[in-house]
C-alpha positions in Angstrom: -12.5 65.9 -65.1 -8.8 65.3 -66.6 -7.5 68.0 -69.2 -7.9 65.2 -71.9 -11.5 64.7 -71.2 -11.9 68.7 -71.1 -10.3 69.4 -74.4 -12.1 66.6 -76.0 -15.7 67.8 -74.5 -14.9 71.5 -75.5 -13.8 70.4 -79.0 -17.3 68.6 -79.6 -19.4 71.0 -81.7 -21.6 69.0 -84.0 -24.0 66.8 -82.2 -23.9 68.4 -78.8 -26.9 70.6 -77.7 -28.0 71.8 -74.5 -31.3 71.0 -73.2 -33.8 74.1 -72.8 -36.8 74.7 -70.9 -39.0 73.0 -73.5 -42.7 72.2 -73.8 -41.8 68.3 -74.3 -40.6 67.9 -70.7 -43.1 69.3 -68.2 -42.7 68.9 -64.5 -45.9 67.3 -64.1 -44.9 64.2 -65.4 -42.5 63.5 -62.4 -43.4 62.0 -59.2 -43.8 64.3 -56.4 -40.5 62.6 -54.5 -38.6 63.3 -57.8 -39.7 66.9 -57.8 -38.6 67.3 -54.1 -35.3 66.1 -54.8 -34.6 68.0 -57.7 -36.2 71.3 -56.1 -33.8 71.1 -53.3 -30.6 70.4 -54.9 -27.8 71.9 -52.7 -25.3 72.4 -55.7 -25.1 72.2 -59.5 -25.4 68.8 -61.2 -24.6 68.2 -64.8 -25.6 65.4 -67.0 -24.0 64.3 -70.3 -26.5 62.4 -72.1 -24.7 60.2 -74.8 -27.3 58.9 -77.4 -25.4 58.1 -80.2 -27.3 55.6 -82.1 -26.3 55.3 -86.0 -29.3 54.3 -87.8 -27.5 51.5 -89.4 -26.6 49.6 -86.1 -29.5 50.7 -83.7 -33.2 49.4 -84.1 -36.0 52.1 -84.3 -37.5 50.9 -80.8 -34.1 51.7 -79.2 -34.0 55.4 -80.8 -37.8 55.9 -79.7 -36.3 54.9 -76.2 -33.7 57.1 -76.4 -36.3 60.1 -77.1 -38.4 59.2 -74.2 -35.3 59.3 -71.9 -34.5 62.7 -73.5 -38.0 64.0 -72.7 -37.5 62.6 -69.0 -34.3 64.6 -68.7 -36.2 67.6 -69.9 -38.6 67.3 -67.3 -36.1 67.0 -64.6 -34.3 69.7 -65.5 -37.4 71.9 -65.6 -38.1 70.9 -62.0 -34.6 71.5 -60.8 -34.8 75.6 -60.6 -31.7 75.8 -62.6 -29.7 73.4 -60.5 -29.8 70.5 -63.0 -28.0 70.9 -66.6 -28.5 68.5 -69.4 -26.2 68.3 -72.2 -27.1 65.7 -75.0 -24.6 64.3 -77.6 -26.4 62.7 -80.5 -24.5 62.6 -83.6 -22.2 59.6 -84.6 -18.8 61.2 -84.8 -15.5 59.9 -83.7 -15.0 63.1 -81.1 -18.3 62.2 -79.4 -17.4 58.3 -79.5 -14.1 59.1 -77.9 -15.7 61.6 -75.3 -18.6 58.7 -74.5 -15.5 56.2 -73.7 -13.7 58.5 -71.8 -16.6 59.2 -69.7 -17.2 55.4 -69.2 -20.3 54.7 -71.5 -20.1 51.5 -72.7 -20.1 50.9 -76.5 -22.5 48.4 -78.0 -23.4 47.0 -81.4 -19.8 46.7 -82.5 -20.4 43.7 -84.7 -23.1 45.5 -86.7 -20.7 48.3 -87.8 -20.6 51.7 -86.1 -20.4 51.9 -82.2 -23.7 52.7 -80.3 -23.7 54.7 -77.0 -26.7 55.2 -74.7 -25.8 56.3 -71.4 -25.3 59.2 -68.8 -22.5 60.6 -67.2 -23.8 62.5 -63.8 -21.5 65.0 -61.9 -21.2 67.5 -59.3 -17.9 69.0 -58.4 -15.5 65.9 -57.9 -18.3 63.4 -57.5 -19.5 61.4 -60.5 -21.8 58.3 -61.3 -22.2 56.8 -64.6 -25.2 54.7 -66.0 -22.8 52.9 -68.8 -25.7 51.7 -70.7 -29.4 52.5 -70.6 -31.7 49.8 -71.5 -35.6 49.7 -72.2 -36.4 46.9 -69.9 -35.0 49.2 -67.0 -37.3 52.1 -68.1 -40.0 51.9 -65.2 -37.3 52.6 -62.4 -35.3 55.0 -64.6 -36.8 58.2 -63.3 -36.3 56.9 -59.3 -32.8 55.6 -60.3 -31.7 58.7 -62.0 -33.2 60.9 -58.8 -31.3 59.0 -56.3 -27.9 59.3 -58.4 -28.2 63.1 -58.6 -29.1 63.3 -55.1 -25.9 61.6 -54.0 -23.5 63.3 -56.3 -25.1 66.8 -55.2 -25.0 66.3 -51.4 -21.7 64.6 -50.7 -18.7 66.8 -49.8 -15.6 67.4 -52.1 -12.8 65.1 -51.0 -9.2 66.6 -51.0 -7.9 67.2 -54.5 -4.7 65.4 -55.0 -1.5 66.9 -56.7 -1.8 66.5 -60.3 0.4 64.0 -61.9 2.5 64.4 -65.0 2.3 61.4 -67.1 5.9 60.4 -68.2 7.0 58.3 -71.2 7.7 54.7 -70.6 9.5 52.0 -72.7 5.9 50.3 -73.3 4.8 53.6 -74.8 7.6 54.1 -77.3 7.6 50.7 -78.2 3.8 51.0 -79.3 4.5 54.0 -81.1 7.3 52.1 -83.3 5.0 49.2 -83.9 2.3 51.6 -85.1 4.8 53.9 -87.1 7.8 52.2 -88.1 9.0 55.1 -90.0 8.7 58.5 -88.1 10.3 60.5 -90.9 7.9 59.8 -93.6 4.8 60.1 -91.3 3.2 63.5 -91.0 1.6 64.7 -87.7 -1.8 64.4 -89.1 -1.2 60.9 -90.2 0.0 60.0 -86.9 -2.8 61.5 -85.1 -5.3 59.4 -87.3 -3.1 56.2 -86.4 -3.1 56.8 -82.8 -6.8 57.6 -82.5 -7.6 54.4 -84.8 -5.8 52.3 -82.4 -7.3 54.3 -79.2 -10.8 53.2 -80.9 -9.7 49.7 -81.1 -8.3 49.2 -77.6 -11.7 50.8 -76.1 -13.6 48.3 -78.1 -11.7 45.4 -76.8 -11.9 46.9 -73.1 -15.7 47.4 -73.6 -16.0 43.4 -75.0 -14.1 42.1 -71.9 -16.2 44.1 -69.3 -19.8 43.7 -71.1 -20.4 40.5 -69.4 -19.3 41.8 -66.0 -21.5 44.9 -66.1 -24.2 43.2 -67.7 -24.1 40.4 -64.9 -24.1 43.1 -62.1 -26.9 45.1 -63.8 -28.9 42.0 -63.9 -28.4 41.7 -60.1 -29.8 44.9 -59.4 -32.8 44.2 -61.7 -33.5 41.1 -59.7 -33.3 42.9 -56.4 -35.8 45.6 -57.5 -38.0 43.0 -58.5 -37.6 41.0 -54.9 -38.2 44.2 -53.1 -35.2 43.8 -50.8 -33.6 47.1 -50.0 -30.5 45.4 -48.4 -30.0 43.4 -51.6 -30.5 46.4 -54.0 -27.9 48.2 -52.1 -25.4 45.6 -52.4 -26.3 45.2 -56.0 -26.0 48.8 -56.6 -22.7 48.9 -55.0 -21.1 45.9 -56.9 -22.3 47.8 -60.3 -20.9 50.9 -59.1 -17.4 49.0 -58.8 -17.7 47.5 -62.1 -18.5 50.8 -63.8 -15.7 52.6 -62.0 -13.3 50.0 -63.1 -14.4 50.3 -66.6 -14.2 53.8 -66.6 -10.6 53.9 -65.1 -9.7 51.4 -67.7 -10.9 54.0 -70.4 -9.2 56.9 -68.9 -6.2 55.1 -68.9 -6.5 54.4 -72.7 -7.1 58.1 -73.1 -4.0 59.2 -71.1 -2.0 56.8 -73.2 -3.4 58.3 -76.4 -2.2 61.7 -75.1 1.3 60.5 -74.3 1.7 59.0 -77.8 0.8 62.0 -79.5 3.1 64.1 -77.3 6.1 61.6 -77.5 5.5 61.0 -81.5 5.7 65.0 -81.6 8.9 65.1 -79.9 10.2 62.2 -81.8 9.4 63.9 -85.2 11.1 67.1 -84.2 14.4 65.2 -83.2 14.3 63.2 -86.4 13.8 66.5 -88.5 16.7 68.5 -86.4 19.1 65.4 -87.0 18.4 65.4 -90.8 19.4 69.0 -91.3 
């Protein structure tokens, strides 16, 4: 995870809670193959469950489905002997929406008002898989899809870690700052932060709309392959869906990195303008 995502996720207080070993999620609800997978995990796996569903923009049936997903995750955590840790994010807040976007979770119902997010970010070490948007019609297969994803991220060896790259300002970033904030002198750091974050969320929404059709088409291919019972077709469809999800995640991470550069560069511009005025 980048330092940007780490800082955002660490800073989310309201709306994040850690699933405990509660009575609502009993191991007995899981199939035996799923219990076997979870009981033999070789490494710690974390799941961030984004269930950000404002009442004004989400149907009660969708909220009920989200509750069932939460109980399934409880059961899976209980069956993992401490190797699966689930963190749920469920409060509509700007920081939560930003964190969901950075994890590659797809925003939806934007036309109704506040953005909704319902998805999973699964990780172990440097390995990650994302369920960008959970939908009720896939519920019968969700337990098995989750078990396979958890197993995949847990057993793969970590790849070599590349040297960190330091993002450098470029003319496009400078131009974007000048367009959003023509007068650096009269704009406070707090106002600039709000302006840049508003623009970031707008760009995330645009990106989400552009890729939504591709994600939905790829997900539909997976659903059809599961219905047809062809393992080869299902594997190919899942590979295609993962590639689409990765492309979405990379685009959102690029937008998040751009936001951080804008904030840092504006701070430098503000200091330079203040010193020049003295």
